[in-house]
N, C-alpha and C positions, 0 to 999 in steps of 0.2 A: 562642439557640442550645436545643432540643428538647427537645436527652434526653446530655448530658455525662457520664454513664455509658455510653448505646450501646455500644460498639464492647466492650464488658465486659460489659454484657445478654444480648446477640444475639451466635449465632455465625453466621457467612456459610456464606448461601444461593447457588444459581447456577441453580439450576431444570436443568433436567428435558432429556438428550437419549434418541432412539432407542436403544435394543441396533443397533451392528454390521449386524449381518448384514438384518437389517428393512435398514433406510436405500439398506443396496446395493442393495434392490430398486429403485430410480427416483434422478430427480436432485435433490431434495426439498428443504428445512430441514430438519432434525431437531431441533432444542434449540427450547425452550420455556422464556422466561422464568418465575418465583416466581407466584401469581397478586400484584395488586396489595397488596393486609395488605402481605406476606408483602416484598415493594419496600418499599416504607412502613417494612413492618422498622427494612431491611439500606439505607434512609438514613438510619440513626439511627444508624446505626454509626459513619457520619463524627467523628470530632473536634472537625468544627473546629480547630485547628490557629494557634498563633498566626501561627505562620508554615506557611502547606501551601505541599511539594512538591511536590505535586500535576498545580500548575497551571500550574509553573515555564515552564517546555517553552524546553531546551538544548540543547546542545551538551555533552557533557563531554570534551576535549583531552587522549589523553592523557599527553600535558605536562604540562596543569593540575590539577594538585589537588584533587579535590572537597569543595570546605567548603561554610560558611555569606555568604561573600561568596559565591565566584564560582557560584552552585544561584540565589542571589534578583539578581545581576545578568544582562537576562537579554538573551540575542544579539538581531539586529535581524540580518533574513534580505536584508534590502535589499541587504546586498556577501558576508555571511557566509554559505560553502557547506556544508547541511550532509552530514558522512558518519557513517554511524552506525556502521563496522565502526569508525572511530578509536578513540569513547570507548564514547559508549553516551547513547542519554535521561536526558534533566531532567524526566522530569513530561508533560503535554501541551503543544507547540509554538503550538494555538488563545488560550494559554490559562484556559480552562474556567474559567466563574464554582464547580469543584463542588461547596468548604464550603458555597458560596449553595442548589443546587439538591439538592442533599441535602437538610438543613435541609428545605427549602421541600415536596418528597418526603415527608418523618419526620410532617410535622407535612399530607399531605393536600393539599400546596395543589400543586396538577399544570397548573395554568392558570399558576401565575406560579413557576413552575422553569420553565417550557419559554420561558417570556417569555427568564428571564435564563441559560438555556443558549442557543436563537435569536440573541443580543445578539453570541454569539461562532463559532458556530460551525455555518454557511448548509445543511450537512449534514451534519448528527450521526446519520442512517437509510442514514448509507456509516461515520461512523464508528464506526458503533454496533455498524457489523457487522463491518466490517472491520482495520480500529487494533486494533492487540495491546496500548494498549492499556497507554504507558511508566510513565502515569500513575499505575496503580496498583504499578507497581512500585516509587513514587516514596511513595508511601501511608507516612505516620507509622505504623499500624498491621502495616505488615510488618517493618519493621523487626526483631520475634519476635512475629510472627505470623502468623495472616489477615488482608487487604490489604481496604480497602470496595471493594461490587461497580463501582467507578464504570464500565465500560463499559454493561452490562446496565443501571445508571441511566440514563443519557444515551438505550442504548432502548425503555426502558420508556418516561422522559418523552416519546420522541417521537413510539413507538407512541401510545402516551393522544393526544397532539395531535393524528394521522392521524386518533382514531377520530371526536374532540370535535369535527370539524372550529377545528380551531386553526391546521391549516398553509395561509395562502390564499400567489394569487398578492399582489404588489407590486410597478404599474403608480405611479413616480414622477406628483406632480403638475405636473410639469412638464421639455419635452425643453433635452439642452445645444444641438443640431442638431449634433452631436457621431457622425458611424456609428466604429465599432469596429468590423475583422475579427479571427476570430480562428480559427483555422488543430488545430486540434483540443479531442476532446469529452473525457474525461478527466476526470478530477479534476479537474487545475490549470485549461483550458479551462473548466468550469461554475461555479468558484469566480468566474475572473475575471471569468463570462457579469454572474452573478446580479450582483455588488458591481463593477458599470461597470452597469449596469439599472440600480439605485439610486441610482445615482448621476446619476441622466437623462439617460445615452448609447442611445446607439442605438445594440446589439449583433447582431449576424450571427456561426455559431456552424460554422466549416468545415467535414464530414469526410468520411475517405473510404470511409468500411467504410459500410457498408449502415445499419447504427443509431446514433442517436446512444450516447453513453458513453464512451469512451473501453474505457480499462482493469473500468471496471464492466460492462458489458458484456462485453467478448469477452476478457480475461484474468480474470475470475475465476468460477468455478462457482458455478453455482445454487447450487448446497449452502449456500457457503457466504451468498449473497449473488439473493434471486429474481431474475432480472430481472421480472418486472413491476412490483414496488418501486423500482430503477432509470428503468421507464416510469415510475410513479404520480413520482418527481420531475424526471421532465421533460415530459409535462403540466405539471406546476405555472408551468417556468422557460417554458415556450410560451405558457403564458396571462398571464405577466409581462411580456411580450410579444421576449419573447431572443427572434429566426426562430434556425430551420437548417438548414442542409444538404447533406443524407446523400449520398451516399457520389458526393462531389465534391474529389478527389486533387488540393488546388496539389503535383504535382511538374513540373510545369516550370518553367521563370525566362520563360516563354509570361506562364505564370494565374499565380507570381507581384505579373509585372509589371503587368497588369490589374484583378489587388484592389488596387496599391498605387493605383495610383490612383483608383479609387473612394472607398475608407474614407480617413477623418484618422487613424488610426492603424490597425497591424497589428501582433497578438496571436500569437506562436509558442508553443504549446502541442502540446506533440508528442509532448513524451514522451521517453523512453530509452528510446526503444525500436529502440535498437541490440542483437540478446540476442549477448554473446559466448560467444564459434564455439573450437569444439577444430582445430583443423588437426593432424589426423597426419592417421597408414595409414590410411584406409580411413574419409576424411571423407563420401566420393560420395555409399557402398554406399549402395544407393537400406532404403530403413526407421531412419536417421537423420534425424533432426530436427531444427528446435525449441522448447522446451516450451509455450511461446504457442502458435506452429502449430499446435499436438498439439487445443491446450484452446480456440481458437477454432474447432477443424473442427469440439469437441464440439457448443460452447455455439448458433451456429449452423444444427449441428442440431438440436434443442436445439427453439433457435424458428423453423424451415422446418415441421419438420415433427412438431415431437414426440417424437420417437423422436433417441437417444444416435447417433451414429457410434457405428463399428465398427474403430476404425483395432487399439487391443489387444488384444482377440475373441482368442482362440486360441493370444496368445504371449507365448514371452516379453521380459518385460518390461525394460529395462533403462534407472534414472531416473541420470544425473552430476549430482549439484546437494545443497543441503543448503538454501535456505532455504522461502519458506510454498510457491514455484510449487514444488516437487519434492514436496514436504506434495498441493498438489492435483492436479499429474502421477499421483501413487498416487491417489489417491481417486478421481476418472473411470476410470484403469484399471480397477480391480478391480470398474465397471461396468457397460465395455464389455467386461468376462470375458476377463485378459489370465491363461493358464492359471501365471506366475509372477513376480515385481514382486523383481527388485532392485535397491534403492539407494546410489551412492558417495555420501559424502562424504571433502575428502582430509581432513578434521581429526579430532586423536584428538575417543574422548563427554567431553562436557559431567560437569563431575562433578555430585551429585547437590544439593549446598552448594554456593553464593557459596565462590569465592576470593578471599583480599585485597585481589588485582586488581581486583576485580569489586564495592566496597562499593556500601549506601546510600547513596544513591539512585539507579543508573544502573542503568539499563533491567536486569532479570535476566538474567546467561549462565551460564544451567544446567540441565542436562537431561530435556525433557522431551519429550512425545510426541503430534503436533499430530494432529488425527481423522482424519485418510486416513493414519499409521501406524502410528493403535489399530484404521480397521477389517481391516490387513494382518495386524495379529495378531491379531486375530480372528478371518479367512479363511485366511488360512495353515498356525496359529497362531506360529507365530514370526514373528524382529526381521524386516526385510527390510533395515535401515542395515546398508550393509555402512562398517565407520569405520578412514580415513587406509591412500586404495587411491588410485592416483595409473595410471587409463586410457594406456591405452601404444601403441593400435594397435587396431585393428575390425576383423575377418574376416569379410570375404565369398569369397557362390559364387553368381556367373552374375549381378553387378554385385547379391546384396543381403543386407544383412549378416546374419550367424548367428552372429555373438559379438565378445568382446571379450579385449582381450588388457591388464592389468592388473597395478600392485604392489602392491608392499606400503610405506606410505612411514615413516621415523623419524625424531619431533619433536624436535627439542630448543632454545634459551633463552638468545643469543647477546649480550652489554648491550657496547656500541657508547661510551662516557661515563657519562653518567650515563642512556642511555636502554636499550631492551634489545625483541630484537625476536624473534619463533618461528622456527624455520628450518628446512627437512625435505627430504629426502635418503631414494634410496633403496634399500631394504634387498637386499641385493643373492642373484640366487637363488630371489625373493620369486614372479615373476610364475608369474598363470594363466592360465586362459583362464576366460574365462564365457559361458554363455550368453544368444541375445540375439539378437532378432527386430527389436525397437524397442527401439532406443536414442530418447531423448529429450531433449535436452543447454537442462540447468535451471539453469546457470550465473552467471548476475545477468546483467543490460547493460551494458555500456562508456560511454552517450552515444548526444547525439541521430543521424541519421540525417546519412548525412558529403552524403549533397543538397540538406542547408540550404540548409548554401552555397550552392552553387551556380544557387541557384534562387532565393534573393530572396539576395542577393552580401556574407552576413551573417559576422563571422570565427564558428569556436568555438577554444573555449583548446586546451589543450593534453590534454584526459583528452575530447576534439571534446565537450562540451556546448554549448549557444554564450554566446560574450562577452557580459557584460555592462557597465554601470555602471549600478548605480541601475533598474532594469531594465530601461536602452534595449540595445539592441544599439550595435555598429557602424554601422548607418546610419542614415539616417533616418526621423520615425516610426515602429521595426520593434522590436518589444518582443521579452519571454521569462518566463520565465516556471513553475516545476514542475521536472521532474526535464529539462526540453531545458535548461535553464540550470542546474540546480543540480547536476546528477546525481541520480544510482535512487533513492532513499529511501520511508517510505510515506507512504501517500495523507493523513496528514491533514501531514504538513508537502509535501505539495504546495498542501492547501486554502487554507496556512497560505501562503505565495512568494506562491502566485494571487493572494489577499486581498493583498496588502499595493504586489504591481505593478499591483490597479486604482490607487489611491492614490497611488502615482506619475506612471500616465497622468494622474487625475483633476487631482491638481496642474498637469504639468506644460499638461495644455490648458484650465485656468483661467489658469497666465496667457501662453500663446498672446496668451489673448481679451481683454483686460490692458490686453497691447503692440498 
C-alpha cells in the first residue's frame, strides 16, 4: 500500500463547478475534475481496508440487519431482483476493485489502474458520470469523516485512458457462429452486447429511437452526460463489430417472429420503460406530460438543431416526483426559461444526519440538494421543493392545464409484529391550488411495457417485469436483463445484470454445442 496515512494526511477534494447562473446559459457539462496531481492524492486517501465494503455490491433488505456476515455474502443477480427502495445499496454492484486502482493512481500508475478498472466495468465513462456512488457511502472513511472520492477517481482513470489511447475496440480472435439480437441499446443492452461480443458471438442491437444509447442518449440531460461521450463509446462498440440498427421498433408480433427466426438468441433489454401515471381529474389536459418525454424532446432538439426545446419557456412548471429524473427536469426547465418551478414530494424532508434506520454502510438517506435544485435556488432565491404533498386534481381551462389542487400529508409509523412501515393520511382542510401550465410526471417507472408480452409471447411477473429463470424468459431462445427484468434501478445494476445475463447465454450456447 502506497500511503497508509493518506486518509489522515489529505482532505477530500471534489473538483470545481461553474456557478449556477453561468451554467444556466447552455446545456454543457459544468463540472471539472481536480488536476491529475490532486487526483493522485485523492487515490492515496483510500485506507486499503482489510474488509472493504466499497466493492461489496449487495442490496440490504429491511428485514435483514446489515452485518459483516450479510455484507460479505454477495447476492447473485441471477434470481435476486434488486429493489433499492427496500433497504439500500451497499457498495458497488460491479464489485469494482476500488482499493487496488485507488492505490495505483496514488502511485501514478494510471495505465495499470485502467487495466484493473476495466476488468469489472465495461463503461466506467458512464458510471463515473451518472452513478449515485453507493460505494462512497459504504467507504470506511465515511463512518466518521469524508469518504474517498471513488466516483471521481473512476472517471479520472477512464478519461486519462481515452486521452492516452488505452480504450480500444475488442474483436475476438474466434467467432462462435452464433447470432444474437438485443432489443434495446440502453446501459443493459450495451453491456450485454459488449460481453457477448467479447465471448465470440455475433451481436446485433436494435433500437427504436433514431440514435443508439437508450436512457444514456435521451433520458439523461447533456449537463450530466455529454452526448459526444455516449457516441464515443458507441463508436468503440461498433468498431468491435457490434452492429446497430436504429429507428427499428420491434412493436408487433410479426416483427418479433421475424427476428426470432433470424437469430439463435434474442435478448430483451428494453428497460422499465412504463412510466407511473397519475390518473386523477384533469389528467388528459394539454400540458400534463411524462418527465421522460420532456427530457427526450429537449435532448433530441439539441442533437438535431443545436438548440434546446422551448416547452417550458415562460411557464409555471410543476414537477411531481422526488428522484433524479425530477432534478433533471428542474435543470432543463430552467434552461428553457421557465417562469417558475415547483416540485412536489409525497415524503417528509429527509434528516440532515443518518437516522438509526439507515446505518453505515447503507446508501445514505439524508437531506441533499442536487445540481438542478441548487440552480433553481440560485435563480429564484428559494427552494422549489414542497414536501408532504398529495396531488388531488389538475385544473384546466379550454382543455389546457392551468393549475393543480394538492393537500398536505401527515406521516406516521405503524408496527406490524416485528416489522414497521410508514403510512400517510390527508390533513383536513389543507387543500390548496397551485399555478401550473406545464406539469411533468416524474414518479418513476412501473415495469416493462405491456406490449412486450403480446409481441414476444412471454410472461410478465406481478410487477409487470419480464418473468425469467436464470435470465431465460418463458419462451425458448428469449432472455431478458436490466430494468426490464429487475424493475427500475440504477445504471450500475443494469450493467451488472446484463453481464450476468450474457454469461448465462454463453453457457447455454456452449451446452447446446456440446450436445
